[in-house]
N, C-alpha and C positions, 0 to 999 in steps of 0.2 A: 577915373577911379582915384580915390584918396589913398595914396601909398604910405603916408606918414602914420606909424603905429599910434593908436590911441585906445581909449576905453572901448570905442566902437569896434576896434579890431577884435578885442576879446569877446564882445557880445556876438559878433558875426561868427567867430570861430567856435563858440560854445553853445549857441542857441539851439542848433540842431541836436547836439549831444543832450542838452537839457530836456528838450521835448521828447526825445527817444527814451530817456530814463524815466521821465514823468509817465509816459505812456505805459512802460513796463510795470511800474508800480500801481498805476491807476486801474489797469485791467484786472488785477487780483480782486479788487472789490466788486467788480462787475461780473465775476464768473458765475455766481448763482443765477443772475439775470440772463446771462448768455445761455446757460443750460436750459432755463425755463423756456426761452424763446426758440432756440435752435435744436434742443435735445442733446443727446450724447452722454447724459449722466455725469458721473465724476470723471470718467476717462476723457470725455469731451473737454471738460474744464482743464484737465491736466495737459492735454494736447494744445489747447489754446495758449498756454504758457510755454510748453516745451518745444513746439516746432519753431517758435521765435528764437529761443535760446540755442537750439541745435544749429540753426542757420547762422546765428550770430557767432557762436564759438567756432564754427567750421571755416568761416570766411575772414575772421578778425585779423589773424597774422598775415595772411596773404594780401589783405586790403592795405595794411601798413606798408608792405613791401612794394605794392603797386603804386601807392602814392609817392613813395620815395623815387620811383623810376619815372613815372609819367607826369607827376605834378600833384602835390597834395591838395591844392585848391580845386583842381579838376575832379579828383576822386571824391572830395567832399561834396561838390555840386551834384555829381552822379548819385551819391548816396542820399542826399537830400531829396532829389527828384524822385528816386525810387521809393523812399520812405513815404513821401507825401502822396504819391500816386497809389501806393499800396494801402495807405490809410483810407483813401476813398473807397477802394475795393472792400476793405474790412467793414466800413460803415454801411455799405450797401449790400453786404453778403446775404443772400436769401437762405443759404444752408450752411451747416457746419463745415463740410468739406471746402466750400468756397472761402469761408472765413479763414480756415487753416492755410489754404494756398496763399492768400494774401498776407497772412502772418509770417510765412516763410520769406516772402519778398520784403516785408518790413524788417525782418532780422538781417537780411543781406544789406539793406540800405543803412540800418543802424551801425552794422559792423564796418561799413565803408566810411561812415562819418567819424566814429570814435577816435581812431588813431590819428586822423588828419588834423583835427582841431588843435590838439595839444602840440603837435609838430609844427603847425603853422604859427601858433602863438609863440612857441619857443624860438623860432627863426625870426619872428618880427620883433621880439624883445630879447636881444642877446645880452650877455653879461649876467653877473650874479644877481643884482637887484631886479633886472628885467625878467630873468628866468623865474625868480621867486614869485614875482607878481603874476606871471602867466600860470604858474603851477597852483598858486593860491586861488586864483579865479576858477581854475578847473575843479579844484577840490570843493569850492563853494557851490558851483553849479551842480556837482554830483550830490552833495549833501542836501541842498535845497530840494532836489528832485525827490529824495527819500521822504521829506516831510510833506511836500505839496502833492505828490502822486496819490496817496491813499485818500486824502481829503477831497481832492478834485474828482477822483474816480467815484467815490461814494456819493458826492453831491450831484454830479452829472447823471449818474445812474438813476437816482431817485427823482430828479427834477425833469430830465430830458431823455432818459433811457440810455442803455449801454452804448448804443451806436454814436451818441454825441461825443464820447471819449475820442473816437477816431476822427469824427468830423472836425474837432478842435485842432487836430494836428495839421489840417490843411492850410488855414490862414497863417499859422505860426511857421510852418515849413516854407510857405511862399515868402514870408518876411525874411526868414533866414537866408533863403536863396537870393533875394534882392540885396541884402546886406553883404553877401559874399562878393557880389559884383562891384560894390562900391568900396569896401574897406579891406578886403583880404588880398595880400600880396601872394604871388605864386612862389613856391619853393619846392626844390627837389634835390635828390642826391644822385648825381650821375653814376656813382660807384655802388649804388645799392644792389643788394642781391636780387636775383630773379625770383618770381613767384614759384613756389614748389607745388605745381598742380597735382602731381601724383600723391604727394604727402597730404595735401588738403583733401583730396577725394577719399583717400583711405581713412583719414580721421573722421570725415563726415559719415562714412559707412559704419565705422565702429561705434560712434556716438549715437547715430540714429537707430541702429539695430539694438543697442543696449537699452535705449529708451523704450523701444517697442516691447522688449522683454519685460521691463519693469512696469510699464503701464498696462499692457494687454495680456500679460502672461497668464492670468487666471482665466481669461476668456478664450485664449487660443488653444489651451490644452498642453499637455506635456510634450507631445511630439514636435509641434511647431515651436514651442518655447525652447526646447533643446536645440532645434535646428538653427534658430535665430541667435541663440546664445553662442553656438559654435561659430556662426558667421561673425559675430562681434569679436570673439577671441581671435579668429583667423585674420580679420581686418586689422586688429590691434597689433598682432605679431608681424603682419606684412608692413604696417606703418613703421614699427620700430626697425625692422630690417632695412627698409628703404631709407629711413633717416640716417642710418649708420653708413650707408653706401653712397648716397648722393652728395655731390659737391656743394650744393647750396640748400641744405635742409630747412624745412619749415621750423623745426625745433631741434637745434644742434644738440646731439646727445651729450657733448662735453659740458653743457650748461648744468646737467643734472648730476654731475659728479661732486658738486659742492653741497655740503649739508645745509647751509643757510638758505639757499634758494629752495631746496626741497622742503625744508621746514615751512617756509613761507607759502609754498603751494599747498601743502597739507592744511595749514591753518586757513587759507583762503577758501579751499574746497569745503572744509567742515563748516566754516562761518556761513557761507551762502546756502549750503545744504540746509542748515537749521533755520536761518532767518526767513528765507523765501518759503520753506515748508511751513513755517509758522504763519506767514501771511495767507497762504492757501487754506490751511486748516482753520485758522481763526475766522477767515471770511465766511466759510461755510458754517462753522459751529455757531457763530454769533447770529447769523441770519436764519439758520434752520433750528438750532436748539434753543436759542434765547428769543427768537422772533424779532430781532432788531432789524431796522432798515439798513440799507447800505451806508448812508451817511452817518447814522448812529454808530455803526460798526467802526467806521473810520475815525469818528471822534473818540470813541473809547480806546482805540488803538494809538491815539495821538501821543501819549507819553513816551512811546518807543522812539519815534523820530525826533521828538523834542529833546529827549535825554541825549540822543546821539549828537544832535547839533550843539547842545550846550557843552557836552563833554569833549568835543574835538580839540579846542585850544589847550585844555588841561592835559589831554593825552599827548598832544604834540610836545608840550614842555616836558612831560614825564619821559617820553622817548628820547628827547635830546639829552637828558641827564643819565638815563639808565641804559640806553640802547633799545632797539625794537623787541628783543627777545622776551623780556619780562612782561611788558604790556600785552604782547601778542598771546602768550600762554594764559595770562590772567583773563584776557577777554574771552577766550574759548571756555574757560572754566566758569566765568560769569554767565555766559550764554547757556551753558549746560545747566546751571542752577535755575535760570529762567524757564527753560523747557521742563525741568523737573517740577518746579512749582506748578506750572500749567497742568502737567500730567497728574499731579497729586490732587489738585482741587477740581479740575474739570471746567469746561466752558460755562456750566450753569452755576458756578460758585458765585459768591458775593463779589461784586466788581472790585472792591478794595484788594482782594487777594490776587485777582487777575492783573490789576494795575501794577502790583509789585513785580509780577512776571514781565510785564511790558517794559517797565523801567530798567530792570536787570538786563533785558535783551538789548535795549538801546545803549546801555553802558558797555555791555560786552561787544557790541558792534563797533562802537567808537574805539575801544581798546584794541581791537583786532585789525580794523581796516587799514589805517595809515601805517602802523608798525609792520604789518605783513608786507606792504609794498616796500617799506624801508629795509626790511630784512632781505627781500629779494634783490634790491639794488646793491646792498652791502655784499651780497654773495657773488657778484659778477664784476668784471672790469668795466670801467666807464664806457668803453666803446660798445658794450653789449647792454647798456642800461635800457635802451628802447625795446630791444628784443625781450629782455627779462620782464619789463612792464607788460608787454603783450602776452607773455606766457602766463603771468599772474592773472590778467584779465580773462584768459582762456580758462584757467582753473576756476575762477569765479563763476563763469557761465556754465561750466560742466557741473559745478556744485549746485547751481540753481536747477539745472535740468534733472539731475539725479535726485535731488532733494524733493522736488515737486512730484516726480514719478514715484519714489519710494514712499513718502509720507502720505501722498494722496491715495495710493493703493492700499496702504495700511489702514487708513481711515475708512475707505470704502469696504474693505474686507470685513472689518469688525462691525462698522455701522454705528451711527448715532454718537452720543456723548462718549461711550466707551472707545469708539474708534478714534475720536480726537485725542483721548488720553493715551492710547497706545501709540499713536503717531508721535506725540510729543515725548513719550518715553524713549522711543527710538531716536528721536532728534537729540535728546539729552545724552544718550549713549554715544552717538556719533561725535558730538562736541567734546565729550570727555576723552574718547579715543583719539580724536584729532589733537587735543592738547598734549596727551602723553606722547604721541608719535612726533609732534612738532618739537616737544621738549627734548626727546632723544636725538632727533635729527639735527637740532640746532646746537648740540654740544660742540665745543671747539674741536676742530679736527684740522689742524694746520696743513698737514700733508695733502689731505683730500681737497681742501679748498685751494691750495696752491696749485695742485695738479689741474683742477678745473679751470683756474684762471689762465694757466699756461696753455691749455688746450683751446680755450676761447680765443686767445690771442693768435693761435696758430692759423 
């Protein structure tokens, strides 16, 4: 094995992350084709996205702790193997339940990969310049996946069918696995906290039952919906109580006493609620209401990821001058305006008007993504930076899950073009409410933030 860190170290560390994020974005363009092939209507499409994200969010923080304890490279390889094997299952799935089962396994594999790659790269490239290089490479991989995923998903769906999206993961996963044996050094933290199995289980039950209520509530009826909602509330209360009492919690309650971290979590939740809801709604609206192909839908949506990529350097410079708070709030308001434009004109409008909405969405995404992470890290002591980053990623995944559930259900309940408009109006409201909540929570509160930092150090 080549132990000297090089560019190949970064490729090996982040290739699995890249293919996992590309897959998540590509699948959105294939959802109408999946529904036509396997059935399940809109709820089936929602579950195809949401089971992946529920599994991802539920395992993410524990996977990071596990990698710290038993070896990050080892857990990365386990995640790669699981993700690649599950991709084969997804590609060959004969029915929707089989597909969803393998999507859960994919989510667990992706969650096992994500925290390890950055931790391995950070350990391989110590020091300020090396750490900046590793972080920049991670951000580039994540940003490129946003642009590549929809185009790749649309093209593969039209040319080779939706199953080819999952088949493509297999050779890339095997290459990433081979590179990990040659270029990745092992690293771990002997003093790392133990995995909080009880906390992880309770959080999974809470998020899963909430998603069932949001996606299946209309079909289940009021009695079952109320019962499941009660279970979600009870699991959430039990999770909070457990986290307050256990010695090594999954999410230390002291973290949430600082306003800046809470503001970052609100912004991240609102951001992914809207942007992934937009991906779902637009994929169905363009292919059903406008009669566009999957690849044409991806091409018309391209201004969003391109604007995001182009704006990232300018946003980074802006955040360095002003701090993360102003760009973060401006980003949510910009995304709210994008959703409002889409809701006002509808998916059958002239493409020029819709392209304005997509450009605004890309600009808002760029303004929010990096600054939200920066605000989270500013709100915790350096020793808790990794944990804070993991909590932000969890908020991102919960936002995706809830956004897809709520906006997909709103679109299905109303139906057709009016359903798409209603869904985007809801999204605009959530972005605006998120901006106001984040603005209020990010106000300077020295005593609260100081107390949070003291408790985190304790």
